[in-house]
C-alpha positions as CSV (number, residue, x, y, z in Angstrom):
1,X,0.0,0.0,0.0
2,X,2.6,2.5,1.0
3,X,5.1,1.6,-1.7
4,X,2.4,2.1,-4.4
5,X,1.6,5.5,-3.0
6,X,5.2,6.5,-2.8
7,X,5.6,5.6,-6.5
8,X,2.5,7.7,-7.2
9,X,4.0,10.7,-5.3
10,X,7.2,10.4,-7.4
11,X,5.2,10.4,-10.6
12,X,2.8,13.2,-9.7
13,X,5.6,15.4,-8.3
14,X,8.0,14.7,-11.2
15,X,5.5,15.1,-14.0
16,X,4.2,18.4,-12.7
17,X,7.5,20.1,-13.5
18,X,8.4,18.7,-16.9
19,X,7.9,22.0,-18.7
20,X,9.3,24.2,-16.0
21,X,12.8,22.7,-16.1
22,X,13.1,23.2,-19.8
23,X,12.6,27.0,-19.3
24,X,15.8,27.1,-17.3
25,X,17.8,24.7,-19.6
26,X,17.5,21.7,-17.3
27,X,17.1,18.3,-18.9
28,X,13.7,16.8,-18.6
29,X,14.8,13.7,-16.8
30,X,16.8,15.7,-14.3
31,X,13.7,17.9,-13.5
32,X,11.5,14.9,-13.1
33,X,14.1,13.1,-10.9
34,X,14.6,16.1,-8.6
35,X,11.0,17.0,-8.2
36,X,10.0,13.3,-7.7
37,X,12.7,12.7,-5.2
38,X,11.8,15.8,-3.2
39,X,8.2,14.7,-3.1
40,X,9.1,11.3,-1.9
41,X,11.6,12.7,0.7
42,X,8.8,14.9,2.1
43,X,6.5,11.8,2.6
44,X,9.3,9.6,4.0
45,X,10.3,12.3,6.5
46,X,6.8,12.7,7.7
47,X,6.3,8.9,8.0
48,X,9.6,8.6,9.9
49,X,8.7,11.4,12.4
50,X,5.3,9.8,13.0
51,X,7.0,6.4,13.5
52,X,9.5,7.8,15.9
53,X,6.7,9.0,18.2
54,X,5.4,5.6,19.2
55,X,7.0,3.0,17.0
56,X,3.9,2.5,14.8
57,X,2.0,4.1,12.0
58,X,-1.7,4.6,12.0
59,X,-3.8,5.0,8.9
60,X,-4.3,8.7,9.8
61,X,-0.6,9.3,10.1
62,X,0.0,7.7,6.7
63,X,-2.8,9.7,5.1
64,X,-1.5,12.9,6.7
65,X,2.0,12.2,5.3
66,X,0.8,11.7,1.8
67,X,-1.6,14.7,2.0
68,X,1.5,17.0,2.4
69,X,2.4,16.5,-1.3
70,X,-1.2,16.1,-2.7
71,X,-1.9,19.7,-3.8
72,X,-5.4,18.9,-5.2
73,X,-6.7,17.1,-2.1
74,X,-8.0,19.3,0.7
75,X,-6.0,18.9,3.9
76,X,-8.0,17.8,7.0
């Protein structure tokens, strides 16, 4: 479940900047890799912090971590 969502974060974050990188002379694959990696890092950091608190992850903590990078979904 989490791995699939992380892949989706990479894709959504990376594909959202495809055109922007070319405006600054950055290769498309580098733009996608950087944006996707930063999106995944945001989620992984949030999941890590939630796990450190009590040694487990609840569904709400997982959803909250992924909502950080989902711009179209309203935050709770």
